Structure formats: structure tokens, C-alpha cells
C-alpha positions in Angstrom: -18.9 13.5 0.3 -17.2 10.2 0.2 -14.4 9.6 2.7 -11.8 9.0 -0.3 -12.8 12.6 -1.6 -12.5 14.5 1.6 -8.9 15.0 1.3 -8.8 15.4 -2.3 -7.9 11.9 -3.6 -9.3 8.5 -4.6 -6.4 6.3 -4.7 -6.6 3.0 -3.7 -4.0 0.4 -2.1 -4.0 -3.1 -3.4 -1.6 -4.3 -0.9 -4.4 -7.2 0.4 -4.2 -8.7 -3.3 -0.6 -8.5 -3.7 0.3 -10.1 -0.4 -2.5 -12.9 -0.7 -1.1 -13.7 -4.5 2.4 -14.1 -3.0 1.4 -16.1 0.1 3.0 -13.1 2.3 1.7 -11.8 5.7 1.7 -8.0 6.5 4.2 -8.7 9.2 6.5 -10.5 6.8 6.3 -7.7 4.5 6.8 -5.1 7.1 10.0 -6.8 8.3 11.2 -7.0 4.8 10.7 -3.4 4.0 11.9 -2.0 7.3 8.6 -0.5 8.4 6.2 -0.9 11.3 3.2 -3.4 10.8 1.1 -0.3 12.0 2.3 1.9 9.2 1.8 -0.8 6.4 -1.8 -1.2 7.9 -2.5 2.1 7.7 -1.5 2.0 4.0 -3.3 -1.4 3.3 -6.5 0.1 4.9 -6.6 3.2 2.7 -6.0 5.6 5.5 -2.3 6.6 4.5 -2.2 10.4 3.5 1.4 9.8 2.0 4.1 7.3 1.5 7.9 8.0 1.0 9.3 7.2 -2.5 11.8 5.0 -0.5 9.2 2.9 1.1 7.2 2.4 -1.9 10.7 1.4 -4.1 11.2 -1.3 -1.3 7.8 -2.5 -1.1 7.9 -3.1 -5.0 11.2 -4.8 -4.6 10.0 -7.2 -1.9 6.7 -7.7 -4.0 8.2 -8.0 -7.2 5.9 -5.4 -8.7 5.3 -1.8 -9.9 4.0 1.3 -8.2 1.2 0.8 -10.5 0.5 -2.5 -9.1 0.2 -1.4 -5.3 -2.0 1.9 -6.2 -4.5 2.8 -8.5 -7.2 5.7 -8.7 -10.7 5.1 -8.3 -12.6 6.4 -11.3 -15.7 7.4 -9.2 
């Protein structure tokens, strides 16, 4: 079974693309959002098991995007 299905989800995070498009580093985003670089790295590398709505809200505010821009569901 693929790793993304072992825990019952196929949600993919697109932080890499969003950061690149904005010329922003993960460290800079972490500082702006108020979370650790480690936590954002876990999210960015699709290893997160959950995200708080407050964190998602701050990510979207800082990146100027919507939650659907940050995440998608893989259609495997």
C-alpha cells in the first residue's frame, strides 16, 4: 500500500510551489506564520497528520492564497 494511503489519506501539500512562486523561504514563512521551521517542513514534505485551522489561515494570509492552493487530494 502506498504511504499516503496507510493512514487513510491522499492529501498533498504544495508549499514548495507556493514558496518558489513568491520567492520566499521556508524559514521566512515560518517566522511570518509563527510556527517552527521543523513543523512547516513536516507539512511541506507531506508527513503531517493534521493542521490547525488557525495555522492554515495564517499560511493563506501570508501566501495570499486559498486552502485549495495549499492542498489537493491525489486521485490515485
